[in-house]
DRENPAVO-566831 format. One line per 2 residues: number of its first residue (from 1); their letters; for each residue x, y negated, z of N, C-alpha, C, O. Coordinates in Angstrom, 3 decimals, always signed. Layout:
% residues N
NUM> A> X,Y,Z,X,Y,Z,X,Y,Z,X,Y,Z | ...
% end
This chain:
% residues 93
1> MD> +113.356,-105.572,+82.308,+113.564,-104.150,+82.282,+112.880,-103.528,+81.072,+113.279,-102.460,+80.608 | +111.866,-104.187,+80.570,+111.144,-103.683,+79.408,+112.078,-103.599,+78.198,+112.065,-102.615,+77.459
3> KA> +112.887,-104.646,+78.006,+113.815,-104.666,+76.875,+114.863,-103.566,+77.023,+115.206,-102.902,+76.045 | +115.372,-103.371,+78.234,+116.356,-102.312,+78.478,+115.762,-100.950,+78.178,+116.441,-100.079,+77.633
5> QK> +114.510,-100.762,+78.526,+113.839,-99.496,+78.261,+113.688,-99.281,+76.751,+113.921,-98.179,+76.254 | +113.301,-100.327,+76.029,+113.164,-100.221,+74.579,+114.489,-99.908,+73.900,+114.526,-99.215,+72.884
7> LG> +115.592,-100.429,+74.475,+116.924,-100.163,+73.936,+117.459,-98.792,+74.349,+118.502,-98.354,+73.862 | +116.739,-98.119,+75.248,+117.196,-96.820,+75.741,+118.330,-96.937,+76.739,+119.099,-95.992,+76.919
9> KL> +118.443,-98.089,+77.390,+119.545,-98.361,+78.313,+119.165,-98.204,+79.777,+120.046,-98.164,+80.636 | +117.894,-98.116,+80.078,+117.413,-98.097,+81.457,+117.695,-96.751,+82.119,+117.328,-95.703,+81.588
11> SV> +118.349,-96.787,+83.282,+118.554,-95.553,+84.038,+118.522,-95.858,+85.534,+119.037,-96.880,+85.986 | +117.917,-94.966,+86.279,+117.828,-95.117,+87.729,+119.087,-94.520,+88.338,+119.410,-93.355,+88.106
13> IS> +119.796,-95.329,+89.121,+121.029,-94.883,+89.766,+120.715,-94.184,+91.080,+121.261,-93.122,+91.380 | +119.821,-94.798,+91.864,+119.482,-94.200,+93.159,+118.126,-94.668,+93.653,+117.667,-95.765,+93.335
15> IS> +117.496,-93.801,+94.444,+116.262,-94.122,+95.153,+116.445,-93.599,+96.570,+116.803,-92.439,+96.773 | +116.194,-94.467,+97.548,+116.346,-94.026,+98.940,+115.382,-94.784,+99.843,+114.849,-95.831,+99.477
17> EI> +115.174,-94.231,+101.025,+114.369,-94.913,+102.047,+115.326,-95.640,+102.973,+116.319,-95.074,+103.430 | +115.017,-96.902,+103.244,+115.876,-97.736,+104.084,+115.014,-98.583,+105.017,+113.786,-98.547,+104.949
19> TD> +115.668,-99.337,+105.879,+115.036,-100.412,+106.634,+115.549,-101.704,+106.013,+116.754,-101.955,+106.013 | +114.647,-102.524,+105.484,+115.063,-103.745,+104.804,+115.705,-104.717,+105.779,+115.219,-104.904,+106.894
21> KY> +116.812,-105.341,+105.346,+117.557,-106.235,+106.231,+116.830,-107.543,+106.531,+117.118,-108.184,+107.542 | +115.892,-107.950,+105.674,+115.167,-109.200,+105.909,+113.903,-109.003,+106.740,+113.651,-109.757,+107.680
23> TK> +113.121,-108.004,+106.400,+111.843,-107.820,+107.086,+111.929,-106.827,+108.239,+111.050,-106.784,+109.100 | +112.995,-106.031,+108.249,+113.175,-104.969,+109.270,+112.076,-103.920,+109.178,+111.774,-103.236,+110.156
25> KP> +111.469,-103.797,+107.973,+110.403,-102.822,+107.755,+110.911,-101.687,+106.873,+111.877,-101.860,+106.130 | +110.253,-100.512,+106.954,+110.628,-99.408,+106.064,+110.383,-99.782,+104.612,+109.373,-100.398,+104.272
27> AF> +111.330,-99.397,+103.760,+111.245,-99.746,+102.343,+111.858,-98.649,+101.491,+112.612,-97.803,+101.972 | +111.511,-98.688,+100.207,+112.168,-97.850,+99.216,+113.161,-98.732,+98.477,+112.805,-99.810,+98.001
29> SV> +114.382,-98.286,+98.381,+115.433,-98.980,+97.652,+115.598,-98.277,+96.306,+115.788,-97.062,+96.257 | +115.526,-99.044,+95.213,+115.674,-98.477,+93.871,+116.730,-99.298,+93.125,+116.531,-100.481,+92.850
31> LV> +117.845,-98.656,+92.805,+118.915,-99.314,+92.061,+118.835,-98.855,+90.608,+118.870,-97.658,+90.321 | +118.725,-99.831,+89.686,+118.501,-99.532,+88.270,+119.617,-100.149,+87.427,+119.935,-101.330,+87.569
33> QL> +120.206,-99.339,+86.552,+121.183,-99.823,+85.567,+120.412,-100.202,+84.313,+119.684,-99.377,+83.761 | +120.565,-101.446,+83.854,+119.868,-101.896,+82.650,+120.752,-101.742,+81.421,+120.300,-101.249,+80.388
35> SQ> +121.992,-102.156,+81.524,+122.951,-102.050,+80.429,+124.333,-102.356,+80.978,+124.463,-103.046,+81.989 | +125.337,-101.861,+80.334,+126.707,-102.211,+80.718,+127.353,-103.109,+79.679,+128.515,-103.492,+79.814
37> NP> +126.592,-103.447,+78.635,+127.122,-104.229,+77.534,+126.357,-105.544,+77.402,+125.164,-105.527,+77.095 | +127.022,-106.694,+77.628,+126.339,-107.983,+77.509,+125.822,-108.264,+76.093,+124.943,-109.108,+75.917
39> KD> +126.349,-107.579,+75.099,+125.901,-107.779,+73.714,+124.517,-107.191,+73.458,+123.943,-107.405,+72.390 | +123.975,-106.452,+74.428,+122.620,-105.906,+74.282,+121.550,-106.980,+74.432,+120.376,-106.733,+74.159
41> GL> +121.957,-108.182,+74.870,+121.020,-109.296,+74.978,+120.225,-109.338,+76.268,+119.228,-110.055,+76.355 | +120.646,-108.587,+77.266,+119.967,-108.599,+78.564,+120.628,-109.618,+79.481,+121.800,-109.949,+79.301
43> KW> +119.889,-110.113,+80.454,+120.425,-111.124,+81.370,+121.218,-110.520,+82.524,+122.122,-111.163,+83.057 | +120.887,-109.294,+82.911,+121.537,-108.645,+84.046,+121.938,-107.229,+83.667,+121.337,-106.612,+82.788
45> SK> +122.958,-106.727,+84.341,+123.369,-105.343,+84.086,+122.668,-104.374,+85.032,+122.351,-103.245,+84.661 | +122.431,-104.833,+86.260,+121.772,-103.990,+87.262,+120.766,-104.812,+88.048,+120.913,-106.024,+88.206
47> VH> +119.747,-104.130,+88.534,+118.756,-104.747,+89.417,+118.542,-103.793,+90.589,+118.319,-102.597,+90.402 | +118.613,-104.344,+91.799,+118.331,-103.564,+93.002,+116.984,-104.039,+93.537,+116.842,-105.181,+93.973
49> LF> +116.002,-103.145,+93.495,+114.630,-103.471,+93.894,+114.299,-102.828,+95.231,+114.752,-101.723,+95.531 | +113.505,-103.529,+96.030,+113.068,-103.012,+97.318,+111.548,-103.109,+97.374,+110.973,-104.174,+97.148
51> FD> +110.907,-101.988,+97.679,+109.450,-101.912,+97.739,+109.015,-101.629,+99.167,+109.578,-100.755,+99.826 | +108.020,-102.359,+99.651,+107.448,-102.093,+100.964,+106.915,-100.663,+100.971,+106.147,-100.276,+100.091
53> KN> +107.322,-99.893,+101.954,+106.961,-98.470,+101.985,+105.454,-98.260,+102.128,+104.908,-97.320,+101.549 | +104.784,-99.106,+102.879,+103.349,-98.935,+103.106,+102.507,-99.538,+101.985,+101.574,-98.899,+101.499
55> QK> +102.828,-100.759,+101.576,+102.019,-101.442,+100.560,+102.438,-101.100,+99.134,+101.682,-101.346,+98.194 | +103.629,-100.537,+98.962,+104.166,-100.163,+97.644,+104.360,-101.377,+96.725,+104.319,-101.247,+95.501
57> LP> +104.567,-102.539,+97.314,+104.774,-103.765,+96.537,+106.244,-104.176,+96.586,+106.884,-104.040,+97.629 | +106.790,-104.678,+95.473,+108.173,-105.170,+95.502,+108.234,-106.488,+96.270,+107.381,-107.358,+96.091
59> FH> +109.240,-106.631,+97.122,+109.328,-107.865,+97.909,+110.750,-108.405,+98.009,+110.955,-109.484,+98.565 | +111.724,-107.689,+97.490,+113.118,-108.093,+97.623,+113.858,-107.542,+96.407,+113.692,-106.375,+96.053
61> FI> +114.675,-108.379,+95.769,+115.467,-107.862,+94.663,+116.792,-108.596,+94.549,+116.919,-109.755,+94.944 | +117.783,-107.888,+93.996,+119.131,-108.419,+93.788,+119.484,-108.207,+92.319,+119.270,-107.125,+91.773
63> LY> +120.025,-109.247,+91.682,+120.400,-109.201,+90.272,+121.925,-109.226,+90.155,+122.591,-109.981,+90.864 | +122.479,-108.397,+89.256,+123.926,-108.308,+89.073,+124.305,-108.624,+87.631,+123.582,-108.278,+86.697
65> DF> +125.461,-109.293,+87.460,+125.951,-109.584,+86.116,+126.714,-108.381,+85.554,+126.743,-107.317,+86.174 | +127.319,-108.548,+84.402,+127.987,-107.439,+83.724,+129.359,-107.114,+84.300,+129.994,-106.146,+83.883
67> KG> +129.819,-107.916,+85.254,+131.071,-107.618,+85.961,+130.790,-107.012,+87.334,+131.711,-106.740,+88.103 | +129.505,-106.803,+87.632,+129.119,-106.225,+88.917,+128.975,-107.238,+90.042,+128.774,-106.860,+91.196
69> QK> +129.076,-108.525,+89.714,+128.950,-109.581,+90.716,+127.478,-109.925,+90.922,+126.687,-109.926,+89.978 | +127.124,-110.217,+92.174,+125.741,-110.596,+92.481,+125.436,-111.969,+91.905,+126.143,-112.938,+92.183
71> LG> +124.372,-112.051,+91.092,+123.931,-113.320,+90.513,+122.905,-114.021,+91.386,+122.878,-115.249,+91.464 | +122.066,-113.237,+92.038,+121.026,-113.821,+92.869,+120.351,-112.772,+93.717,+120.338,-111.585,+93.389
73> EY> +119.793,-113.238,+94.810,+119.053,-112.341,+95.702,+117.820,-113.087,+96.188,+117.902,-114.226,+96.647 | +116.676,-112.420,+96.077,+115.401,-113.034,+96.417,+114.610,-112.081,+97.298,+114.526,-110.886,+97.017
75> AF> +114.027,-112.621,+98.371,+113.215,-111.797,+99.263,+111.999,-112.595,+99.711,+112.086,-113.785,+100.013 | +110.877,-111.916,+99.745,+109.623,-112.504,+100.218,+109.340,-111.887,+101.576,+109.039,-110.696,+101.665
77> TS> +109.432,-112.676,+102.624,+109.335,-112.138,+103.982,+107.968,-112.315,+104.626,+107.674,-111.655,+105.622 | +107.137,-113.179,+104.089,+105.823,-113.430,+104.693,+104.714,-113.200,+103.677,+103.790,-114.004,+103.557
79> FK> +104.813,-112.119,+102.965,+103.845,-111.806,+101.916,+102.505,-111.444,+102.534,+102.438,-110.609,+103.436 | +101.434,-112.075,+102.049,+100.092,-111.780,+102.539,+99.225,-111.342,+101.369,+99.154,-112.019,+100.343
81> KN> +98.579,-110.222,+101.535,+97.727,-109.645,+100.511,+96.279,-110.056,+100.763,+95.851,-110.170,+101.911 | +95.531,-110.276,+99.688,+94.099,-110.576,+99.784,+93.803,-111.741,+100.723,+93.115,-111.578,+101.731
83> TG> +94.327,-112.911,+100.385,+94.156,-114.099,+101.221,+92.850,-114.833,+100.975,+92.574,-115.845,+101.619 | +92.047,-114.332,+100.050,+90.757,-114.968,+99.779,+90.804,-115.986,+98.661,+89.823,-116.698,+98.446
85> LA> +91.915,-116.079,+97.937,+91.998,-117.008,+96.819,+91.200,-116.470,+95.638,+91.133,-115.262,+95.416 | +90.606,-117.375,+94.895,+89.843,-117.017,+93.698,+90.643,-117.440,+92.466,+91.599,-118.207,+92.581
87> LR> +90.261,-116.949,+91.298,+90.948,-117.320,+90.060,+90.935,-118.825,+89.842,+91.898,-119.376,+89.309 | +89.876,-119.494,+90.238,+89.799,-120.949,+90.041,+90.861,-121.686,+90.848,+91.203,-122.817,+90.505
89> DF> +91.388,-121.088,+91.899,+92.447,-121.708,+92.692,+93.750,-121.829,+91.892,+94.649,-122.570,+92.289 | +93.860,-121.110,+90.772,+95.074,-121.113,+89.964,+94.908,-121.858,+88.648,+95.806,-121.842,+87.807
91> EI> +93.783,-122.501,+88.468,+93.537,-123.259,+87.249,+94.299,-124.570,+87.298,+94.355,-125.239,+88.330 | +94.892,-124.928,+86.151,+95.631,-126.192,+86.053,+94.626,-127.299,+85.744,+93.847,-127.202,+84.796
93> Q> +94.657,-128.327,+86.539,+93.714,-129.449,+86.406,+94.300,-130.527,+85.525,+93.658,-131.551,+85.293
% end
């Protein structure tokens, strides 16, 4: 989305409150148009983002190609915040 913003192509289509179909929790749905032209060098034309209403974290997103077809959909249903992991837990050995 950063590249779309730099190109001046980023626009918000809609923002609404919904109940997410995966978690059944209240969420904010944000549909964003990145570009309508594949020659702009972007991978997707639209992204549909879902944010947990209480935690304000993104947990579900849908990616669309330049023909409006769904390319992929990803949802995190068991997200746990502050699990006690330290930075050393992410070091490559």
